[in-house]
C-alpha positions in Angstrom: 6.1 -16.8 1.6 9.8 -16.8 1.6 12.2 -17.6 -1.3 13.6 -20.4 0.8 10.3 -22.2 0.7 10.2 -22.0 -3.0 13.7 -23.2 -3.5 13.1 -26.1 -1.0 10.0 -27.2 -3.0 11.9 -27.0 -6.3 14.8 -29.0 -4.9 12.4 -31.8 -3.6 10.8 -31.8 -7.0 14.1 -32.2 -8.8 15.2 -35.0 -6.5 12.0 -36.9 -7.2 12.5 -36.4 -10.9 16.0 -37.7 -10.8 14.7 -40.8 -9.0 12.0 -41.2 -11.7 14.5 -40.9 -14.5 16.7 -43.6 -12.8 13.7 -45.9 -12.4 12.5 -45.5 -16.0 16.0 -46.4 -17.3 16.2 -49.6 -15.2 12.9 -51.2 -15.9 13.3 -54.9 -16.8 10.1 -56.4 -15.4 6.6 -55.6 -14.1 7.8 -54.9 -10.6 10.3 -52.3 -11.9 7.6 -50.8 -14.2 5.2 -50.5 -11.3 7.9 -48.8 -9.2 8.6 -46.3 -11.9 4.9 -45.6 -12.2 4.7 -44.9 -8.5 7.7 -42.6 -8.7 5.9 -40.8 -11.6 2.9 -40.3 -9.3 5.0 -38.8 -6.6 6.9 -36.6 -9.1 3.7 -35.3 -10.6 2.4 -34.4 -7.2 5.6 -32.4 -6.5 5.3 -30.8 -10.0 1.9 -29.3 -9.4 2.6 -28.4 -5.7 5.8 -26.7 -6.7 3.9 -24.7 -9.3 1.3 -23.9 -6.6 4.0 -22.6 -4.2 5.6 -20.5 -7.0 2.3 -19.0 -8.0 1.5 -18.2 -4.4 4.9 -16.6 -4.1 4.0 -14.4 -7.1 0.6 -13.5 -5.5 -1.7 -15.9 -7.4 -3.9 -18.6 -5.9 -4.7 -22.0 -7.2 -6.0 -25.0 -5.3 -6.2 -28.1 -7.5 -3.7 -29.7 -9.9 -5.8 -28.6 -12.9 -6.1 -25.0 -11.7 -2.4 -24.8 -10.8 -1.3 -26.2 -14.2 -3.6 -23.9 -16.1 -2.5 -20.9 -14.1 1.1 -21.9 -14.4 0.9 -22.1 -18.2 -1.0 -18.8 -18.4 1.7 -17.1 -16.3 4.6 -18.6 -18.3 5.8 -20.8 -15.4 4.9 -24.1 -17.0 5.4 -25.5 -20.5 3.2 -27.9 -22.6 0.0 -27.5 -20.6 -1.9 -30.1 -22.6 0.8 -32.8 -21.8 0.7 -31.8 -18.2 -3.0 -32.3 -18.1 -2.5 -35.7 -19.8 -0.1 -36.5 -17.0 -2.7 -35.6 -14.4 -5.2 -37.9 -16.1 -2.7 -40.7 -16.2 -1.7 -40.1 -12.5 -5.4 -40.4 -11.6 -5.7 -43.6 -13.6 -2.7 -45.2 -11.9 -3.9 -44.3 -8.4 -7.5 -45.4 -8.8 -7.7 -48.0 -11.5 -5.1 -50.7 -12.1 -4.8 -53.1 -15.0 -1.8 -54.5 -16.8 -2.6 -53.0 -20.2 -3.2 -49.5 -18.8 0.0 -49.7 -16.7 2.0 -50.6 -19.8 0.5 -47.7 -21.9 1.1 -45.2 -19.1 4.7 -46.4 -18.5 5.4 -45.9 -22.2 4.1 -42.3 -22.0 6.1 -41.7 -18.9 9.3 -42.9 -20.6 8.8 -41.4 -24.0 6.8 -38.2 -23.4 6.5 -37.2 -19.7 10.1 -37.4 -18.6 11.3 -34.9 -21.2 8.4 -32.6 -20.5 9.0 -32.7 -16.7 12.7 -32.0 -17.4 11.8 -28.9 -19.5 9.5 -27.7 -16.8 12.1 -28.1 -14.1 14.5 -26.0 -16.2 11.8 -23.3 -16.8 10.9 -23.1 -13.1 14.6 -23.0 -12.1 15.1 -20.1 -14.6 12.3 -18.1 -13.1 13.0 -19.0 -9.4 14.5 -16.1 -7.4 17.8 -17.4 -6.1 17.3 -20.6 -8.1 
């Protein structure tokens, strides 16, 4: 795998995160909130897939979000593994089960907890990325 592939994945992840941040800041109603949750789902997918690409670049293999998060934390690529696993659980809830109360709870976690953790992980990956 080439460095270019890794940088491309990281750039896509960062763009998705920027869009998530913008969405979270502009929420004024249920439709905005639901859009922000959908952007969170997409950003989380890119988070774990970027970790997977980075780990493969380094010679390690993982196949699922959970295994990539755990391996990423173990290798010092990802920070706050428990919060990342909580994100995974919330992403699973939002894609499979939907109710108003759950959506509101998850949005509050996205806004107050997940956005800062994603930001710190982007910074960490960027620091470790060759040519990043």
